[in-house]
Backbone as CSV, one residue per row, in Angstrom:
resi,resn,N_x,N_y,N_z,CA_x,CA_y,CA_z,C_x,C_y,C_z
1,MET,-13.252,6.724,-7.585,-14.074,5.406,-6.383,-15.439,5.777,-6.036
2,ALA,-16.516,4.321,-5.870,-17.383,4.807,-5.361,-17.942,5.253,-4.261
3,ALA,-16.647,4.713,-3.078,-17.197,5.404,-1.744,-15.501,5.853,-1.737
4,GLN,-15.645,6.953,-1.505,-14.316,7.861,-1.817,-13.605,7.940,-0.096
5,PRO,-12.602,7.728,0.590,-12.952,7.869,1.649,-11.998,9.552,1.809
6,VAL,-12.266,10.116,2.797,-11.303,11.551,3.420,-10.026,11.397,3.101
7,SER,-9.424,11.221,3.965,-8.229,10.858,4.138,-7.379,9.468,3.801
8,VAL,-6.080,9.517,2.922,-5.687,8.809,2.468,-3.905,9.209,2.710
9,LEU,-3.069,7.502,3.416,-1.705,7.606,3.278,-1.534,7.081,2.376
10,ILE,-0.225,7.251,1.406,0.101,6.509,0.538,1.774,6.355,0.904
11,THR,2.609,4.787,1.140,3.821,4.943,0.714,4.807,4.617,-0.355
12,GLY,5.786,4.817,-0.673,6.187,4.816,-2.125,5.480,5.660,-2.822
13,ALA,5.220,6.978,-2.699,4.081,7.655,-3.530,4.787,8.619,-4.338
14,ASN,6.159,8.237,-4.371,6.925,9.384,-5.435,7.329,8.798,-6.703
15,ARG,7.063,7.571,-7.121,7.286,7.136,-8.720,6.304,6.019,-8.512
16,GLY,5.906,5.279,-10.003,5.180,3.991,-10.145,3.485,4.071,-9.477
17,LEU,4.268,2.562,-9.335,1.998,2.680,-8.754,1.779,3.820,-7.860
18,GLY,2.558,4.053,-6.613,2.483,5.149,-5.933,1.913,6.366,-6.154
19,LEU,2.674,7.119,-7.477,2.356,8.037,-7.895,1.377,8.026,-8.611
20,GLU,0.975,7.313,-9.285,-0.276,7.129,-10.424,-1.315,7.126,-9.447
21,MET,-1.067,6.327,-8.130,-2.295,6.443,-7.209,-2.483,7.736,-6.882
22,VAL,-1.799,8.371,-6.714,-1.715,10.245,-6.005,-2.671,10.722,-7.355
23,LYS,-2.180,10.452,-8.489,-2.952,11.260,-9.600,-4.150,11.149,-9.894
24,GLN,-4.315,9.526,-9.518,-6.022,9.002,-10.020,-6.665,9.571,-8.710
25,MET,-6.713,9.270,-7.415,-7.388,10.264,-6.703,-7.256,11.309,-6.367
26,LEU,-6.537,12.377,-7.131,-7.074,13.803,-7.415,-7.825,13.825,-8.540
27,GLU,-7.715,12.987,-9.537,-8.808,13.451,-10.963,-10.300,12.668,-10.411
28,ALA,-10.473,11.811,-9.194,-11.702,11.237,-9.074,-12.662,12.284,-9.126
29,PRO,-13.968,12.048,-9.488,-15.100,12.607,-8.815,-15.430,13.705,-7.955
30,HIS,-14.829,12.210,-6.949,-14.744,12.962,-5.731,-13.551,13.401,-5.207
31,PRO,-12.711,13.891,-5.454,-11.378,13.760,-4.537,-10.966,13.627,-3.473
32,VAL,-10.338,12.990,-2.744,-9.795,13.044,-1.401,-9.694,14.339,-0.709
33,ARG,-9.934,14.552,0.082,-9.887,15.875,1.042,-8.357,16.233,1.428
34,LYS,-7.793,14.872,1.710,-6.391,14.991,2.370,-5.827,13.907,2.352
35,LEU,-4.746,14.129,1.309,-3.617,12.789,0.509,-2.098,13.014,1.191
36,PHE,-1.772,11.868,2.061,-0.390,12.190,2.426,0.689,11.262,1.912
37,ALA,1.110,11.976,0.747,2.269,10.983,0.019,3.276,11.019,0.544
38,CYS,3.788,9.143,1.108,5.003,9.190,1.613,6.171,9.332,0.701
39,CYS,7.420,9.009,1.050,8.461,8.455,0.264,9.461,8.939,1.340
40,ARG,10.837,8.403,0.711,11.986,8.139,2.058,12.945,9.368,1.612
41,ASN,13.103,10.186,0.176,13.693,11.381,0.082,12.687,12.347,-0.583
42,PRO,11.956,13.073,0.227,11.107,14.073,-0.933,11.714,15.007,-1.381
43,ASP,12.893,15.453,-1.289,13.702,16.574,-1.434,14.287,15.778,-3.068
44,GLY,14.185,14.743,-3.089,15.026,13.980,-4.136,14.961,14.021,-5.531
45,PRO,15.984,13.741,-6.659,15.237,14.002,-7.673,13.933,12.829,-8.022
46,ARG,13.732,12.044,-7.433,12.703,10.889,-7.801,11.373,11.444,-7.101
47,ALA,11.675,12.242,-6.725,10.359,13.071,-6.204,9.765,14.405,-6.759
48,GLU,10.282,14.369,-7.787,10.153,15.798,-8.458,8.759,15.752,-8.962
49,ALA,7.931,14.614,-9.821,6.942,14.409,-10.139,5.609,14.585,-8.864
50,LEU,6.088,14.080,-7.685,5.368,14.569,-6.603,5.529,15.357,-6.211
51,ARG,6.448,16.552,-6.117,6.527,18.091,-5.495,5.888,18.717,-6.643
52,THR,5.974,18.458,-7.756,4.585,19.261,-8.864,3.506,19.544,-8.344
53,LEU,3.088,17.921,-8.128,1.666,17.657,-8.315,1.141,18.381,-6.462
54,ALA,2.077,18.336,-5.920,1.821,18.782,-4.365,1.824,20.453,-4.876
55,LYS,2.550,20.855,-5.617,2.421,22.072,-5.519,1.133,22.387,-6.212
56,LYS,0.619,21.895,-7.335,-0.877,22.497,-7.527,-2.300,22.121,-7.053
57,HIS,-1.584,21.304,-5.647,-3.306,21.244,-5.055,-2.283,21.004,-3.435
58,PRO,-2.067,22.384,-2.749,-1.184,22.502,-2.022,-2.283,21.966,-0.716
59,ASN,-3.376,22.341,-0.895,-4.501,21.895,0.166,-5.136,20.501,0.928
60,ILE,-4.715,19.923,-0.604,-4.544,18.426,-0.591,-3.993,17.448,-0.014
61,ILE,-2.508,17.671,-0.625,-1.305,16.550,-0.695,-0.588,17.193,0.402
62,SER,-0.029,16.850,1.482,1.001,16.724,1.891,2.113,15.484,2.060
63,ILE,3.180,16.134,1.726,4.451,14.771,1.385,4.973,14.820,2.310
64,ILE,5.495,13.683,3.173,5.745,13.100,4.502,6.604,12.617,3.985
65,GLN,7.494,12.770,4.621,9.144,11.825,4.719,8.869,10.616,5.707
66,LEU,8.983,9.464,4.754,8.947,7.860,5.835,9.574,7.248,4.799
67,ASP,10.323,6.436,5.709,11.638,5.361,5.128,10.715,4.369,5.750
68,ALA,10.331,3.346,5.093,9.880,2.154,5.731,10.740,1.512,6.352
69,THR,12.565,1.348,6.302,13.313,0.513,6.906,13.655,1.156,8.434
70,ASP,12.790,2.165,8.563,13.431,2.843,9.882,12.422,3.252,10.743
71,LEU,12.491,2.158,12.029,11.249,2.832,12.634,11.087,4.437,12.966
72,CYS,12.127,4.850,13.600,12.076,6.286,13.877,11.720,7.405,12.988
73,SER,11.862,6.629,11.747,11.394,7.578,10.480,9.348,7.400,10.461
74,ILE,9.475,6.072,10.825,7.668,5.918,10.527,7.220,6.449,11.946
75,LYS,7.591,6.461,13.283,7.227,7.640,14.051,7.030,8.607,14.081
76,GLN,8.119,9.283,13.305,8.117,10.785,12.835,6.576,11.064,12.177
77,SER,6.461,10.308,10.749,5.889,10.518,9.901,4.216,10.405,10.920
78,ALA,4.215,9.127,11.574,2.611,8.940,12.952,2.273,10.670,13.498
79,GLN,3.761,11.157,13.844,3.262,12.367,14.732,3.295,13.524,13.701
80,GLN,3.771,13.395,12.495,3.380,14.738,11.799,2.006,14.418,10.967
81,VAL,1.034,13.488,10.763,0.155,13.261,10.203,-1.087,13.588,11.722
82,ASP,-0.617,13.077,12.714,-1.368,13.419,13.531,-1.655,14.825,13.796
83,SER,-0.815,15.660,13.789,-0.748,17.307,13.533,-1.637,17.631,12.685
84,LEU,-1.911,16.754,11.613,-2.573,17.398,10.138,-3.594,16.989,10.202
85,VAL,-4.015,15.573,10.195,-5.215,14.736,9.843,-6.707,15.041,10.692
86,GLY,-6.471,15.769,12.039,-7.359,16.309,12.637,-8.591,15.108,13.097
87,THR,-9.535,15.144,14.173,-10.226,14.471,14.761,-10.882,13.457,14.193
88,GLY,-10.426,13.486,12.990,-11.592,12.115,11.924,-10.921,11.431,11.576
89,GLY,-9.473,11.056,12.193,-8.692,10.938,11.761,-7.915,9.904,10.400
90,LEU,-7.418,8.516,9.792,-7.091,8.506,9.121,-7.767,7.064,7.963
91,ASN,-8.618,7.400,7.222,-9.432,6.174,6.345,-9.109,5.406,5.851
92,LEU,-8.209,5.525,4.874,-7.191,4.450,4.303,-5.684,4.764,4.181
93,LEU,-4.551,3.687,4.641,-3.489,2.901,4.352,-3.300,2.487,3.663
94,ILE,-2.017,2.874,2.658,-2.034,1.972,1.364,-0.298,1.870,1.750
95,ASN,0.137,0.254,1.996,1.291,0.149,2.501,1.662,-0.554,0.699
96,ASN,2.454,0.709,-0.176,2.347,0.349,-1.387,4.630,0.375,-1.305
97,ALA,4.763,0.982,-0.624,6.660,0.770,-0.741,6.951,-0.541,-0.609
98,GLY,8.016,-0.814,-1.951,8.485,-2.232,-1.507,9.854,-2.171,-2.304
99,PHE,10.487,-3.668,-2.178,11.771,-3.818,-2.898,11.930,-5.025,-3.421
100,LEU,12.766,-5.093,-4.622,12.677,-6.488,-5.541,13.930,-6.821,-5.467
101,ALA,14.322,-8.030,-4.794,15.882,-8.692,-5.988,15.338,-9.815,-6.148
102,LYS,16.436,-9.685,-7.373,15.532,-11.139,-8.707,15.996,-12.446,-8.134
103,GLY,17.314,-12.612,-7.279,17.987,-13.552,-7.300,17.466,-14.865,-7.143
104,THR,18.009,-16.290,-7.392,17.817,-17.329,-6.868,18.016,-17.977,-5.247
105,LEU,17.538,-18.856,-5.144,18.334,-19.275,-3.676,19.653,-19.039,-3.764
106,GLN,20.406,-19.788,-4.413,21.936,-19.617,-4.481,22.532,-18.538,-4.647
107,GLU,21.986,-17.696,-5.195,22.564,-16.383,-5.523,22.112,-15.260,-4.209
108,THR,20.978,-15.696,-3.870,20.530,-14.553,-2.676,21.326,-14.275,-1.398
109,SER,21.548,-13.508,-1.327,22.686,-13.124,0.275,21.889,-12.929,1.366
110,PRO,22.321,-13.212,2.415,21.438,-12.594,3.916,21.028,-11.414,3.854
111,GLU,22.121,-10.536,3.449,21.814,-9.091,2.916,20.467,-8.458,2.228
112,ASP,20.942,-9.661,1.327,19.164,-9.820,0.166,18.115,-9.623,0.896
113,MET,17.981,-10.609,1.503,16.840,-11.270,2.446,16.329,-10.029,3.355
114,LYS,17.552,-9.202,4.170,17.452,-8.977,5.311,16.391,-7.092,4.348
115,ILE,16.988,-6.719,3.904,16.518,-5.444,3.269,15.022,-5.946,2.468
116,THR,14.969,-6.962,1.755,13.787,-7.281,1.332,12.531,-7.299,2.638
117,PHE,13.031,-7.856,3.890,12.238,-8.005,4.705,11.809,-7.024,5.246
118,ASP,12.967,-6.471,5.422,12.737,-4.961,6.289,11.836,-3.979,5.563
119,THR,11.886,-3.751,4.161,11.052,-3.274,3.288,9.387,-3.498,3.162
120,ASN,9.566,-5.183,2.946,8.338,-5.284,2.499,7.441,-6.159,3.335
121,VAL,8.243,-6.392,5.092,7.386,-7.519,5.830,7.303,-6.126,7.237
122,ILE,8.464,-6.157,7.625,8.636,-5.427,8.628,8.138,-3.873,8.663
123,GLY,8.589,-3.325,8.082,7.923,-2.060,7.425,6.185,-1.820,7.555
124,PRO,5.997,-2.597,6.715,4.583,-2.403,6.379,3.862,-2.967,8.074
125,MET,4.439,-3.992,9.096,3.975,-4.440,10.161,4.254,-2.530,11.382
126,ASN,5.139,-1.769,11.541,5.389,-1.121,11.848,4.792,0.317,11.016
127,ILE,4.143,0.423,10.130,3.245,1.376,9.343,2.047,1.353,10.100
128,ILE,1.263,-0.269,10.251,0.655,-0.233,10.470,0.085,0.202,12.150
129,LYS,1.247,-0.511,12.628,1.188,-0.024,14.569,1.010,1.271,14.714
130,GLU,2.195,1.998,14.116,2.320,3.632,14.413,1.060,4.354,13.875
131,PHE,0.382,3.984,13.043,-1.183,4.771,12.246,-2.236,4.178,12.758
132,LEU,-2.050,2.859,13.764,-3.227,2.480,14.443,-4.004,3.226,15.011
133,PRO,-3.561,4.399,15.654,-4.489,5.794,16.453,-5.065,6.089,15.627
134,HIS,-5.067,6.451,14.178,-5.156,7.233,13.666,-6.780,6.582,12.430
135,LEU,-6.422,5.286,12.432,-7.296,4.477,11.591,-8.407,3.927,12.561
136,ARG,-8.078,3.940,14.063,-9.274,3.696,14.907,-10.335,4.765,15.042
137,ALA,-9.647,6.261,15.013,-10.163,7.176,15.168,-10.941,7.980,13.754
138,ALA,-10.681,7.224,12.689,-11.482,7.282,11.927,-12.921,6.124,11.793
139,ALA,-12.284,4.846,12.114,-13.515,4.148,12.335,-14.289,4.464,13.311
140,LYS,-14.313,5.242,14.480,-15.058,5.343,15.706,-15.440,6.558,15.014
141,ALA,-15.022,7.575,14.483,-15.907,9.026,13.772,-17.148,8.496,12.798
142,SER,-16.538,7.552,12.277,-18.028,7.230,10.746,-19.175,6.658,11.293
143,LYS,-19.657,7.025,10.817,-21.299,6.751,10.945,-21.257,5.662,10.090
144,MET,-20.723,5.364,9.316,-21.340,3.997,8.841,-20.700,2.767,9.233
145,SER,-21.996,1.320,8.953,-21.737,0.717,9.579,-21.203,-0.270,8.845
146,GLY,-20.506,-1.683,9.368,-19.543,-2.781,8.482,-18.249,-1.655,7.891
147,MET,-17.904,-2.457,7.463,-16.310,-1.967,7.318,-15.885,-1.811,5.676
148,SER,-15.404,-0.807,5.277,-14.912,-0.417,3.813,-13.841,0.880,4.359
149,SER,-13.379,1.011,2.632,-12.241,2.106,2.683,-12.573,3.427,3.075
150,SER,-14.185,3.582,2.994,-14.061,5.018,3.154,-14.195,5.434,4.246
151,LYS,-14.147,3.977,5.221,-14.244,3.921,6.849,-12.909,4.104,8.092
152,ALA,-12.342,3.005,7.692,-10.790,2.279,7.707,-10.728,1.278,7.553
153,ALA,-9.687,1.366,6.670,-8.850,0.176,6.228,-7.192,0.264,5.493
154,VAL,-7.020,-0.703,5.737,-5.139,-0.989,5.453,-4.927,-2.235,3.974
155,ILE,-4.692,-1.351,3.063,-4.439,-2.493,1.870,-2.836,-2.695,1.562
156,GLY,-2.537,-3.898,2.029,-0.969,-3.924,1.566,-1.096,-4.303,-0.042
157,ILE,0.109,-3.743,-0.957,0.343,-3.684,-2.147,1.095,-5.253,-2.144
158,SER,0.514,-6.447,-2.656,0.986,-7.555,-2.539,1.685,-7.875,-3.668
159,ALA,1.401,-9.167,-4.167,1.664,-10.029,-5.595,1.431,-10.711,-5.422
160,LEU,1.368,-11.674,-6.486,1.162,-13.181,-7.178,2.565,-13.985,-6.620
161,LEU,3.928,-13.162,-7.094,5.102,-14.097,-6.523,4.662,-14.668,-4.944
162,GLY,4.188,-13.904,-4.173,3.837,-14.099,-3.085,3.062,-15.307,-2.848
163,SER,2.409,-15.730,-3.703,1.211,-16.990,-3.537,1.969,-17.940,-3.542
164,MET,1.976,-19.231,-2.622,2.612,-20.456,-2.463,2.095,-21.449,-3.766
165,GLU,1.510,-21.790,-4.025,0.321,-22.177,-5.339,0.592,-21.558,-6.288
166,SER,1.285,-20.545,-6.575,1.987,-20.192,-8.227,3.195,-20.575,-8.569
167,VAL,3.990,-21.051,-7.317,5.480,-21.117,-7.531,6.027,-21.817,-8.790
168,LYS,5.320,-23.316,-8.730,5.767,-24.119,-9.630,5.616,-23.704,-11.340
169,GLU,4.377,-22.807,-10.973,4.515,-22.046,-12.726,5.207,-20.939,-12.753
170,SER,5.788,-20.333,-11.703,6.211,-18.504,-12.003,7.871,-19.137,-11.817
171,TYR,8.318,-20.009,-10.763,9.572,-19.910,-10.517,10.510,-19.705,-11.608
172,SER,10.603,-20.570,-12.747,11.343,-20.140,-13.588,11.677,-19.566,-14.160
173,PHE,10.483,-18.519,-14.314,10.323,-17.352,-15.015,10.766,-15.931,-14.291
174,LEU,10.555,-16.109,-13.247,11.142,-14.935,-12.299,11.484,-15.414,-10.734
175,PRO,12.716,-16.332,-10.227,13.024,-16.743,-9.242,12.254,-15.795,-8.247
176,ALA,13.344,-14.833,-8.020,13.270,-13.398,-6.999,13.020,-13.950,-5.854
177,ILE,13.624,-14.984,-4.928,13.597,-15.561,-3.859,13.124,-15.068,-2.723
178,SER,13.800,-13.757,-2.463,13.666,-13.021,-0.781,12.444,-12.207,-1.198
179,TYR,12.187,-12.051,-2.177,10.682,-10.701,-2.938,9.342,-12.288,-2.526
180,ARG,9.621,-13.413,-3.122,8.577,-14.246,-3.043,8.510,-14.191,-1.429
181,ILE,9.569,-14.793,-0.640,8.919,-14.957,0.334,8.419,-13.727,1.672
182,SER,9.232,-12.240,0.959,8.799,-11.207,2.152,6.889,-10.919,1.919
183,LYS,6.799,-11.201,0.219,5.296,-11.367,-0.282,4.592,-11.975,0.718
184,ALA,4.810,-13.649,0.415,4.326,-14.107,1.324,4.018,-13.781,3.030
185,GLY,5.391,-12.976,3.439,5.119,-12.545,5.173,4.277,-11.554,4.910
186,LEU,4.226,-10.501,3.686,2.803,-9.602,4.188,1.862,-10.154,3.568
187,ASN,1.716,-11.420,3.101,0.369,-11.557,2.988,-0.430,-12.398,4.494
188,MET,0.847,-13.252,5.161,0.359,-13.693,6.327,0.153,-12.337,7.599
189,LEU,0.764,-11.482,7.156,0.496,-10.210,7.787,-0.501,-9.617,7.876
190,THR,-1.393,-9.798,6.818,-2.442,-9.264,6.440,-3.728,-10.041,6.982
191,LEU,-3.348,-11.487,7.174,-4.463,-12.135,7.546,-4.322,-11.948,9.579
192,CYS,-3.341,-11.601,9.788,-2.877,-11.744,11.378,-3.803,-10.292,11.358
193,ALA,-3.852,-9.328,10.749,-4.027,-8.056,10.843,-5.345,-7.831,11.079
194,ALA,-6.005,-8.636,9.882,-7.399,-8.749,9.727,-7.743,-9.164,10.956
195,GLU,-7.732,-10.414,11.161,-8.550,-10.811,12.264,-7.840,-10.361,13.605
196,GLU,-7.188,-9.256,13.842,-7.045,-8.511,15.219,-7.339,-7.372,15.032
197,LEU,-7.780,-7.114,14.431,-8.512,-5.526,13.909,-9.793,-5.469,13.598
198,LYS,-10.557,-6.367,13.099,-11.947,-6.446,13.120,-12.994,-5.955,14.044
199,MET,-12.401,-6.415,15.387,-12.916,-5.512,16.576,-13.007,-3.996,16.429
200,ASP,-12.371,-3.655,15.612,-12.167,-2.192,15.939,-12.822,-1.850,14.260
201,GLU,-13.000,-2.643,13.457,-13.882,-2.405,12.316,-13.537,-1.935,11.257
202,ILE,-11.453,-2.268,11.150,-10.803,-1.456,10.116,-10.346,-2.678,9.481
203,LEU,-10.976,-2.498,8.004,-11.031,-3.850,7.310,-9.036,-3.887,6.783
204,VAL,-8.655,-5.195,6.763,-7.528,-5.423,5.975,-7.475,-6.153,5.047
205,SER,-6.643,-6.116,3.745,-6.503,-6.692,2.721,-5.173,-6.869,1.428
206,ALA,-5.098,-7.751,0.969,-3.856,-7.485,0.091,-4.213,-7.646,-1.475
207,LEU,-3.553,-6.792,-2.021,-4.087,-6.615,-3.368,-2.619,-6.395,-4.378
208,HIS,-2.910,-8.077,-5.620,-1.838,-7.940,-6.292,-2.140,-6.901,-7.817
209,PRO,-1.380,-5.616,-8.207,-1.172,-4.898,-9.244,-1.512,-5.354,-10.376
210,GLY,-1.139,-6.651,-10.677,-0.890,-7.329,-11.807,1.117,-7.280,-12.526
211,TRP,1.294,-7.700,-13.428,2.217,-7.529,-13.950,2.618,-6.281,-14.072
212,VAL,3.109,-5.005,-13.807,2.690,-3.688,-14.384,4.181,-3.219,-14.737
213,ARG,3.931,-2.654,-16.088,5.323,-1.840,-16.341,5.595,-0.291,-15.903
214,THR,6.929,-0.434,-14.444,7.145,0.168,-14.128,8.754,-0.110,-13.388
215,ASP,9.500,0.648,-12.724,10.882,0.939,-12.848,11.103,-0.629,-12.142
216,MET,10.056,-0.653,-11.137,10.251,-2.020,-10.713,9.782,-3.679,-11.261
217,GLY,8.664,-3.554,-12.008,8.035,-4.419,-12.478,8.801,-4.637,-14.287
218,GLY,9.677,-3.741,-14.532,10.187,-3.753,-15.902,9.480,-3.383,-17.164
219,GLU,9.866,-3.421,-18.074,9.478,-3.164,-19.482,8.784,-3.926,-20.218
220,GLY,8.489,-5.124,-19.841,7.757,-6.422,-20.350,6.583,-6.456,-19.754
221,GLY,6.339,-5.780,-18.890,4.939,-5.780,-17.925,3.518,-6.336,-18.902
222,ASP,2.948,-6.380,-18.638,1.095,-6.934,-19.696,0.930,-5.679,-19.242
223,ILE,0.015,-4.640,-18.064,-0.273,-3.463,-18.032,0.715,-2.209,-17.781
224,ASP,0.044,-1.088,-18.060,0.610,-0.101,-17.414,0.452,0.742,-15.950
225,ALA,0.892,1.286,-15.449,0.667,1.787,-14.168,-0.907,2.194,-13.786
226,GLN,-1.077,2.994,-15.101,-3.005,3.759,-15.095,-3.789,2.370,-15.036
227,GLU,-3.798,1.406,-16.151,-5.151,0.501,-16.002,-4.513,-0.295,-14.549
228,SER,-3.709,-0.625,-13.895,-3.289,-1.565,-13.010,-3.821,-0.546,-11.568
229,VAL,-3.859,1.007,-11.579,-4.474,1.889,-10.320,-5.604,1.623,-10.473
230,GLN,-5.920,2.452,-12.191,-7.406,2.104,-11.980,-8.460,1.044,-11.562
231,GLY,-7.645,0.029,-12.384,-8.365,-1.184,-11.567,-8.134,-1.818,-9.729
232,MET,-6.970,-1.644,-9.617,-6.939,-1.261,-7.598,-7.972,-0.395,-7.058
233,LEU,-7.878,0.563,-7.548,-9.177,1.634,-6.387,-10.241,1.282,-6.694
234,SER,-10.519,0.921,-7.983,-12.080,0.470,-8.286,-12.426,-0.620,-7.020
235,VAL,-11.575,-1.790,-7.016,-11.718,-2.586,-5.991,-11.571,-2.467,-4.750
236,ILE,-11.136,-1.440,-4.241,-11.030,-0.603,-3.249,-11.759,-0.315,-2.561
237,SER,-12.659,0.671,-3.074,-13.850,1.375,-3.171,-14.826,0.261,-2.691
238,SER,-15.074,-0.501,-3.492,-15.914,-1.914,-3.543,-15.599,-3.153,-2.382
239,LEU,-14.671,-2.855,-1.294,-14.449,-3.470,-0.189,-15.462,-3.456,0.666
240,THR,-15.732,-5.180,1.249,-16.684,-4.419,2.514,-15.982,-5.772,3.519
241,GLU,-16.796,-5.975,4.745,-16.284,-7.104,5.730,-16.145,-8.328,5.087
242,LYS,-16.766,-8.616,3.925,-16.876,-9.971,3.209,-15.176,-10.061,3.014
243,GLN,-14.474,-9.137,2.293,-13.099,-8.998,1.852,-12.062,-8.701,2.984
244,ASN,-12.513,-8.916,4.357,-11.533,-8.601,5.403,-10.554,-10.064,5.631
245,GLY,-9.389,-9.541,4.783,-8.213,-10.871,4.973,-8.141,-11.162,3.977
246,ALA,-8.553,-10.861,2.360,-9.223,-11.384,1.214,-7.376,-11.003,0.799
247,PHE,-7.324,-11.686,-0.542,-6.076,-11.495,-1.018,-6.532,-11.735,-2.572
248,LEU,-6.535,-10.648,-3.245,-6.810,-10.206,-4.724,-6.453,-9.598,-5.450
249,ASP,-6.838,-10.007,-7.210,-5.759,-9.024,-7.832,-6.599,-7.265,-8.588
250,TYR,-5.636,-6.842,-9.362,-6.577,-5.423,-9.350,-8.025,-5.682,-10.471
251,LYS,-8.185,-6.596,-10.670,-9.780,-6.915,-10.917,-10.999,-7.135,-10.298
252,GLY,-10.239,-7.848,-8.792,-11.255,-8.351,-7.485,-11.308,-9.653,-7.836
253,LYS,-10.448,-10.176,-8.516,-10.148,-12.130,-8.654,-9.536,-11.955,-7.538
254,THR,-10.263,-13.589,-6.793,-9.308,-14.311,-5.390,-8.333,-14.685,-6.091
255,ILE,-6.970,-14.584,-4.730,-5.684,-15.289,-5.428,-5.548,-16.458,-4.389
256,PRO,-5.285,-17.624,-4.747,-4.688,-18.406,-3.889,-3.222,-18.176,-2.941
257,TRP,-3.446,-18.507,-1.747,-2.545,-18.108,-0.881,-0.906,-19.274,-1.249
């Protein structure tokens, strides 16, 4: 990354794109100084790879328990980060945790919609709100002008499926109606947060990682997690106030809403 943030928080950091982000941020020419790797069950089997990384980099990685569907968990994680982050605040918050249900309109239950919205929209909203003091502290402490991910930024990992203009071309391939609606909601959250937080000089953007071969994306994806994350981190490092409220893919291309 060209402009590396000092402190970063990633949700859903125990596997897939989140875990790959942790790996690549550690391997960067100028690694982050503090990385808060969040997941629902830090002690569970799905977090084994993350725990291994944390043991190798104990001065950089702090594994934080955070369930995006649980406001109490989010509040507790924010308090924990507050005790660790220092006066410099939090430079970069990546809302990566997500949930995918693949049903059509006729197959999707209210329960499917609820858990998807809780994870993909309400969770990111609450996370932004609870960590906002840390982001504001970073923006205030920074001596840089304008907006950037090395100053104070929120990145929402969205999806092309959240683009309303893409529905006609992609719906028959993957209906996933609750996921599509939730990502469209995340995109609106991005726009609203970008508008509301611009006075604080906190940058807010949404990124589409591509169709990635992960547990969520499946084995038929176009790219692997390494390529996706390499692209996204490059895009994130290049963001300025010109991309505040933008919806971009992992190559930096603008995606229609």
